[in-house]
C-alpha positions as CSV (number, residue, x, y, z in Angstrom):
1,X,-8.1,-14.5,-24.7
2,X,-5.7,-12.3,-22.7
3,X,-8.1,-9.3,-23.1
4,X,-10.9,-11.4,-21.6
5,X,-8.7,-12.9,-18.8
6,X,-7.3,-9.6,-17.5
7,X,-10.4,-8.5,-15.4
8,X,-10.4,-11.8,-13.6
9,X,-6.7,-11.5,-12.8
10,X,-7.5,-8.3,-11.0
11,X,-10.5,-9.6,-9.0
12,X,-9.4,-13.1,-7.9
13,X,-6.2,-11.9,-5.9
14,X,-8.4,-9.6,-3.8
15,X,-10.8,-12.5,-3.0
16,X,-7.9,-14.8,-2.1
17,X,-6.3,-12.2,0.2
18,X,-9.6,-11.7,2.1
19,X,-9.7,-15.4,2.8
20,X,-6.8,-15.2,5.2
21,X,-8.2,-12.4,7.3
22,X,-9.6,-13.3,10.8
23,X,-13.1,-12.0,10.9
24,X,-13.7,-12.8,14.6
25,X,-12.5,-15.0,17.5
26,X,-13.3,-18.7,18.0
27,X,-16.7,-20.3,18.1
28,X,-17.6,-23.7,19.7
29,X,-20.0,-25.8,17.6
30,X,-20.9,-29.3,18.8
31,X,-17.7,-29.4,20.9
32,X,-15.4,-28.3,18.1
33,X,-13.6,-25.0,18.1
34,X,-14.0,-23.1,14.9
35,X,-12.0,-20.1,13.9
36,X,-14.1,-17.4,12.1
37,X,-11.6,-17.3,9.3
38,X,-11.9,-18.9,5.8
39,X,-8.2,-20.1,5.8
40,X,-5.3,-19.9,8.1
41,X,-2.2,-21.1,6.1
42,X,1.1,-21.2,7.8
43,X,2.5,-18.5,5.6
44,X,-0.6,-16.3,5.2
45,X,1.4,-13.0,5.1
46,X,3.5,-14.3,2.2
47,X,0.3,-15.1,0.3
48,X,-1.0,-11.6,0.9
49,X,2.3,-10.2,-0.5
50,X,2.1,-12.6,-3.5
51,X,-1.5,-11.6,-4.3
52,X,-0.7,-7.9,-4.1
53,X,2.0,-8.5,-6.7
54,X,-0.2,-10.7,-9.0
55,X,-3.1,-8.2,-9.0
56,X,-1.0,-5.8,-11.2
57,X,-0.9,-8.5,-13.9
58,X,-4.6,-7.9,-14.6
59,X,-3.9,-4.2,-15.3
60,X,-0.7,-4.8,-17.2
61,X,-2.3,-7.4,-19.5
62,X,-5.4,-5.3,-20.0
63,X,-3.3,-2.4,-21.2
64,X,-1.1,-4.6,-23.4
65,X,-4.0,-6.5,-25.0
66,X,-6.2,-3.4,-25.7
67,X,-4.1,-2.4,-28.7
68,X,-4.4,1.3,-27.8
69,X,-1.7,3.7,-26.6
70,X,-3.5,5.1,-23.5
71,X,-4.2,1.7,-21.9
72,X,-0.6,0.7,-22.7
73,X,0.8,3.8,-20.9
74,X,-1.5,3.1,-18.0
75,X,-0.3,-0.5,-17.7
76,X,3.4,0.6,-17.7
77,X,2.6,3.2,-15.0
78,X,0.9,0.5,-12.9
79,X,3.9,-1.8,-13.2
80,X,6.4,0.9,-12.2
81,X,4.2,2.0,-9.3
82,X,3.8,-1.5,-7.9
83,X,7.6,-2.1,-8.1
84,X,8.3,1.3,-6.4
85,X,6.1,0.6,-3.3
86,X,6.4,-3.2,-2.9
87,X,9.8,-2.9,-1.1
88,X,8.5,-0.4,1.5
89,X,5.3,-2.5,1.9
90,X,7.4,-5.7,2.5
91,X,9.7,-4.1,5.0
92,X,6.8,-2.8,7.2
93,X,5.4,-6.3,7.2
94,X,8.8,-7.6,8.3
95,X,8.6,-5.4,11.3
96,X,5.3,-6.9,12.3
97,X,6.7,-10.4,11.8
98,X,9.7,-9.6,13.9
99,X,7.5,-8.6,16.9
100,X,5.0,-11.4,16.4
101,X,7.3,-14.2,15.5
102,X,4.8,-15.8,13.1
103,X,3.6,-15.6,9.5
104,X,0.0,-16.6,10.1
105,X,-2.6,-13.9,10.5
106,X,-4.3,-15.7,13.3
107,X,-1.1,-15.6,15.4
108,X,-0.6,-11.9,14.6
109,X,-4.1,-11.2,15.9
110,X,-3.6,-13.4,18.9
111,X,-0.5,-11.5,19.9
112,X,-2.5,-8.2,20.0
113,X,-5.5,-9.7,21.9
114,X,-4.3,-8.6,25.4
115,X,-5.4,-4.9,25.2
116,X,-4.9,-1.8,23.2
117,X,-1.3,-1.4,24.5
118,X,-0.4,-4.7,22.8
119,X,-1.5,-3.5,19.4
120,X,1.3,-3.3,16.8
121,X,0.4,0.3,16.3
122,X,1.6,1.0,19.8
123,X,4.4,-1.6,20.0
124,X,6.0,-0.6,16.6
125,X,5.2,3.0,16.6
126,X,3.2,5.1,14.1
127,X,5.8,4.9,11.3
128,X,5.3,1.3,10.1
129,X,1.5,1.9,10.0
130,X,1.8,5.2,8.1
131,X,4.3,3.7,5.6
132,X,2.0,0.6,5.1
133,X,-1.1,2.8,4.6
134,X,0.7,5.0,2.0
135,X,2.3,2.1,0.2
136,X,-0.8,0.0,0.0
137,X,-2.9,3.0,-1.2
138,X,-0.3,3.6,-4.0
139,X,-0.2,-0.1,-5.0
140,X,-4.0,-0.2,-5.3
141,X,-3.9,3.0,-7.4
142,X,-6.4,4.7,-5.1
143,X,-6.5,8.5,-4.9
144,X,-4.3,10.5,-4.6
145,X,-2.0,7.9,-6.3
146,X,-4.4,7.2,-9.2
147,X,-2.0,8.2,-12.0
148,X,-2.9,4.9,-13.6
149,X,-6.4,6.1,-14.3
150,X,-5.7,9.9,-14.7
151,X,-8.7,11.0,-16.8
152,X,-7.0,14.2,-18.0
153,X,-4.0,12.3,-19.3
154,X,-5.1,8.7,-20.1
155,X,-8.8,9.0,-20.8
156,X,-10.0,5.9,-19.0
157,X,-6.6,4.3,-18.3
158,X,-6.2,0.6,-18.7
159,X,-10.0,0.1,-18.9
160,X,-10.5,2.5,-21.9
161,X,-11.4,-0.4,-24.3
162,X,-13.5,-2.3,-21.8
163,X,-17.3,-2.2,-21.4
164,X,-20.2,-4.1,-20.0
165,X,-19.4,-7.0,-17.5
166,X,-15.6,-6.9,-17.9
167,X,-15.5,-3.2,-17.2
168,X,-17.6,-3.8,-14.1
169,X,-15.2,-6.5,-13.0
170,X,-12.4,-4.0,-12.9
171,X,-14.4,-1.7,-10.6
172,X,-15.5,-4.6,-8.5
173,X,-11.8,-5.5,-8.1
174,X,-11.0,-1.9,-7.1
175,X,-13.6,-1.8,-4.4
176,X,-12.9,-5.3,-3.2
177,X,-9.2,-4.3,-2.9
178,X,-10.3,-1.4,-0.7
179,X,-12.2,-3.6,1.7
180,X,-9.5,-6.3,1.7
181,X,-6.7,-3.9,2.4
182,X,-8.7,-2.1,5.1
183,X,-9.1,-5.5,6.8
184,X,-5.4,-6.3,6.4
185,X,-4.5,-2.9,8.1
186,X,-6.8,-3.8,11.0
187,X,-5.3,-7.3,11.2
188,X,-1.7,-6.1,11.2
189,X,-1.8,-3.0,13.4
190,X,-5.1,-2.6,15.2
191,X,-5.7,-5.9,16.9
192,X,-8.0,-7.4,14.3
193,X,-11.3,-8.3,16.0
194,X,-10.0,-7.5,19.4
195,X,-11.8,-4.6,21.2
196,X,-11.3,-2.6,24.4
197,X,-14.8,-3.2,25.9
198,X,-15.5,-6.6,27.6
199,X,-18.2,-8.6,25.7
200,X,-21.4,-9.9,27.1
201,X,-20.8,-13.5,28.4
202,X,-23.6,-15.0,26.2
203,X,-22.5,-13.1,23.1
204,X,-18.7,-13.4,23.2
205,X,-18.5,-14.5,19.5
206,X,-20.6,-11.5,18.3
207,X,-18.5,-8.6,19.8
208,X,-15.2,-9.5,17.9
209,X,-17.1,-9.5,14.6
210,X,-18.7,-6.1,15.4
211,X,-15.3,-4.7,16.4
212,X,-13.7,-6.0,13.2
213,X,-16.5,-4.5,11.0
214,X,-16.3,-1.1,12.8
215,X,-12.5,-0.9,12.3
216,X,-12.7,-2.0,8.7
217,X,-15.5,0.4,7.9
218,X,-13.4,3.3,9.4
219,X,-10.5,2.6,7.1
220,X,-12.8,2.2,4.1
221,X,-14.1,5.6,5.0
222,X,-10.5,6.9,5.1
223,X,-10.0,5.8,1.5
224,X,-13.1,7.6,0.5
225,X,-12.0,10.7,2.4
226,X,-8.6,10.6,0.6
227,X,-10.4,10.5,-2.7
228,X,-12.5,13.5,-1.9
229,X,-9.9,15.7,-0.1
230,X,-6.5,15.1,-1.7
231,X,-5.5,16.2,-5.2
232,X,-3.8,13.7,-7.5
233,X,-0.1,13.5,-7.4
234,X,2.0,13.8,-10.5
235,X,3.8,10.7,-11.8
236,X,7.2,12.0,-10.8
237,X,6.0,12.8,-7.3
238,X,4.6,9.3,-6.9
239,X,8.0,7.8,-7.9
240,X,10.0,10.2,-5.7
241,X,7.8,9.4,-2.7
242,X,8.3,5.7,-3.1
243,X,12.0,5.5,-3.8
244,X,13.4,8.5,-1.9
245,X,11.2,8.6,1.2
246,X,9.3,5.4,2.0
247,X,12.0,2.9,1.2
248,X,14.7,4.5,3.3
249,X,12.2,5.3,6.1
250,X,10.9,1.7,6.3
251,X,14.4,0.2,6.1
252,X,15.7,2.4,8.9
253,X,12.7,1.7,11.1
254,X,13.0,-2.1,10.5
255,X,16.7,-2.0,11.6
256,X,15.8,-0.1,14.7
257,X,13.1,-2.6,15.6
258,X,15.4,-5.5,15.0
259,X,18.1,-3.9,17.1
260,X,15.7,-3.4,20.1
261,X,14.5,-7.0,19.8
262,X,18.1,-8.2,20.1
263,X,19.0,-5.9,23.0
264,X,18.1,-2.3,24.0
265,X,21.7,-1.2,23.6
266,X,21.8,-2.5,20.0
267,X,18.5,-0.7,19.4
268,X,20.0,2.6,20.5
269,X,23.1,2.1,18.4
270,X,21.0,1.3,15.4
271,X,18.8,4.3,16.0
272,X,21.9,6.5,16.0
273,X,23.2,5.0,12.8
274,X,19.9,5.4,11.1
275,X,19.7,9.0,12.2
276,X,23.2,9.7,10.8
277,X,22.3,7.9,7.5
278,X,19.1,10.0,7.2
279,X,21.1,13.2,7.6
280,X,23.6,12.0,4.9
281,X,20.8,11.1,2.5
282,X,18.9,14.4,3.0
283,X,22.2,16.3,2.4
284,X,22.8,14.2,-0.8
285,X,19.3,14.9,-2.1
286,X,19.8,18.6,-1.5
287,X,23.2,18.7,-3.2
288,X,21.8,16.7,-6.2
289,X,19.0,19.1,-6.5
290,X,21.3,22.2,-6.5
291,X,23.6,20.5,-9.0
292,X,20.7,19.9,-11.3
293,X,19.2,23.3,-10.9
294,X,21.7,26.1,-11.1
295,X,21.2,29.8,-10.6
296,X,20.8,30.5,-14.4
297,X,18.6,27.5,-15.1
298,X,15.1,28.1,-16.4
299,X,12.6,25.9,-14.7
300,X,9.4,24.4,-16.1
301,X,6.2,25.5,-14.4
302,X,5.2,21.8,-14.2
303,X,7.4,19.8,-11.9
304,X,10.0,22.5,-11.5
305,X,12.4,20.6,-13.7
306,X,15.1,22.2,-16.0
307,X,13.8,22.7,-19.5
308,X,15.7,21.1,-22.4
309,X,17.8,23.2,-24.6
310,X,15.5,22.8,-27.6
311,X,12.5,24.1,-25.6
312,X,14.6,27.1,-24.4
313,X,15.7,27.9,-27.9
314,X,12.1,27.9,-29.1
315,X,11.0,30.1,-26.2
316,X,13.8,32.7,-26.8
317,X,13.7,32.7,-30.7
318,X,9.9,32.8,-30.9
319,X,7.7,30.9,-33.4
320,X,9.1,30.3,-36.8
321,X,7.9,32.5,-39.6
């Protein structure tokens, strides 16, 4: 049963997340104002975060129920990758909530509807958008973070034992997640359906939809471009990027934004504290690397990690007779 249920657990969260995305502005039908949005719950952003966490259960259960070592390793990787990037993803969303003052996607789009200078990409800076893009790409397992489906290491990953319709459901979930998260990026940072060209008076409801489709298509193309242009990261590189770079960066930027919202002076003080903490962390990473790798340490050609003593002994003694 779990083996059959896993593909649906991957697809359904993507569909639920897309339901909270504003596809356009408002439309008046028979005197009633209708929002071009399937659902506008009061805590839509929290639903998006919950669905992004639930979607990994499909991959995890698929690997566990397959009864094979390669899908199991793939499911463990997917779980670790989701945990590593969920914190950075959440803190970038918190910065958007701090500026907007609301958890609904409709209010987030409305706060950006007064021109391009009111988009969260401009108000919050480039850093939250960049961290969100990297974190969501890693959570979805899209290239170059597709260590969950590394063909050279894990054959077909968690979907190795699947075929026919259930195999197609996994790929449908992957592509639906790409479209959904492209729409979420547009909603949070690029004004949603808001554009910078005034619409024609009789077609006011058409132009927001066209702007939304154009922006979402641009980010879907960005994911395809990532797949074609960037090589796959190693598993240790994926973990290092999440824990050592994105989490401190997103936490520091969130503190700076919160400080500026309280008072500009507090924002400057927080920026100075974050800068000092960044220097200390960078120095700590450097000292830790030098402590691990001494001048006489033999490094592995893969990952530049110190080789264990057993491997060094075999390399120096040669093959046994």
